[in-house]
C-alpha positions, 0 to 999 in steps of 0.5 A: 144257719142261725145256729152259732153251735152249728156254725163253729162246728161245721167251720172246725170240721171244714178245716180239719177236712181241708188240711188232711185233704191238701195233704193227701193231695201234697203227698200225691203230687210227690209222688208223681215224680218217678221214682218218687225221691224216697224210692230212688234208693231202692230203684239203683238196687233194683236196676243192680239186682236185676242187671246182674241177673240179666248179664249172667243169664247173657254170658250163660246163654245168649240173647235168648236167655236174657229174653226169657228172663225179661219175659219172666221178670215182666209176668211176675212183677210188671218190671221191663228190663233190656241189656245193652252192650258195652257199645249201646247196643240191645242184646235182644230179639225184641223190639226196643223202643227209641226212648229206652235206645236213647236212656241207654246212650245216656248211661253209657255217655255219664257212666251214672244213673240216669232218671227219667227226664220229661217224656221218659216217665218210668224208665231209668238206666245204669251201666253195670259190670259184669263177671266177666268184666264187660261193661252192659248197660242196663234199662228198666221200666218199672210200672207206672204210676197208679191212677186216681181210681185205685188212689181213692180205692186205697183210702177208701178200703181196708185198714187205710180206710178204717183208719181215715173213718176213725180219724173224721170221727175223733176229729169231729168229737174234738170239734163238736166239744170246741164248738160246745164249749164256746157256745154254752156259756153263751147260751147261758147269758141269753137265758140269764138275760132273758131272765133278768127283761123277764123281771128276775133282777136276782139272776146272776151267771158268774158261778156257771161260766167259770174260767179266765176266759173272755167269756167269763169276764163277759159274765162276771159284767153281766153280774155286777150290772144286774146287782146295780140294776137290782140295787137301783130299782129296789132304791127306786121302790123304797124310795116311793114306798117312803114318799108315799110314808111321809106325805102322807103325815104332813097330808094329814095335818093339813086336812085336820088344819083346814077342817079347823079353820072353816070351823066357825070359832075365833079369829085365834083358833083360824088362825093358828090353823092357817100357820099350821096350814102354811108350815106344812106346806112349807114342810113339803116344799121342803121335802119336794126339793130336796127329792128334786136333788136328790133325784138328779144327783142319783141320775147324771149330775156328774154330767155336768162340767167341773171347774175349780174352785177354793173349798177354804172359801166355800166353806168360810161362806157356809159357816158364816151362813149357819152361824147367823142361824145358830144365834137364835139357839144361842150356838156359835158355828167356827171354822178352822182350816187354811185359807186356800184349798183349790179342788176340782169339781161342782161347786154348787152341789159340794155346797148343796151336801155340805151346807146340810151336813153343817145345817143338821149339826146346827138343827142337833147341838146342845142349847149355847154350844158349837159346832166346828168345821174343821178343813185339813189337807192330808196326803193325798186326800182332804179331810174336811170335819163337822163335830157338834155337841148334841147327845150323839146317834146309837151306834147301830144307827151310824151306818144308816143316816145316809139313807133317805128318809131315815130317822134316829128318832121320828118324833125329834125329828118332825119336831126339829123340821127335818125331812131325812133327806139331807145327808142323803143328798150330802151322800151323793154330792161326795160319791161324784166326787170320788169322795166318802163320808161317815158318822161317828160318835164322839167321847165328849159327846156329839156327833162327828161327820167326816168327808174325805174328798181325793186331794 
């Protein structure tokens, strides 16, 4: 049996049947006490009523009248009655069983109703006073307990049988509904998983499994997982498409430069062609290196060991290196911040991301201007701002600056030698540290990149 629905349904039904059977069995066993506890009051009234009638018959017409009354009672109700005098002698012409004699003696001595003991199953006796004032002992033999065959017939026939059948049908319906309510969400999740595995990455199942149960939570987790996987796959497709596009242009220029180098011409033209080949090869090498860095960041660089380092010293070193390069454009890179800000993380990865942002500012700041790097500690966080004095970017492009291969102005970026991956690396490095990065335009002109790290 492999169906979870069938298993749950049968388990529920089996539990109901077992509980019902146990109830019937316990009721049957309880009624084996004779008379049953619930019938003892009735037994007292019965022995008093029949006893008075037997005494009246004896006092009115003698022993024969008592025997006639006993015979009639036995024929009508199956109850046997024997009358004893105050000395315990039977007032009947019939043979008296020994246990009846013994029971009458006990009633005579105790003066109370005597219920049956082991071996006396359905006999009971009680002292009763007649109208004449004389005392008597009345012994009753009530009908025996019904057999299990009668019990079975009572359960399966008549109104009780129909009630049990209706109860079983209602119970089966409830069990069916409970089993279906549990397995239906699992079935939907399985179908969604199969569709997702078949390539339909847009599959979602949260709107089909509602409520606040664990299965609804599992459906929500499936949707979150599916959304992340779909985003990753779309990102990989977009990255492959962008790589193909980006590599096509330098490869084309390499082909042209190579063709020029092969042509017979002046030494100067050949040298220019070789310089172009070297330049394009360098750009491709840089692009591949940055792509590898981005891939490592996206595929588990957070598994590297974390360590504590001084963020102030790190930024100071990066600023000095960038300032040295910026002198070629008569620019300066300045650093403002506290002497020491100790953080925990991946120093090399964060250094690479910060360096890309700083060099991006140096690349696009105006001639003879400054790029200011500021570090400050605020309540619960650390803020790094890199502000240049360039032309800034259109407002609609601010949210896309950190996407791989995105360029605001394609011609200008190619002239500057950018690959469009540096800011994407910075974004991934900051996210791995639990931080955020955003860009905005300065009111006085230029771009401000603000990095926030937990602290």
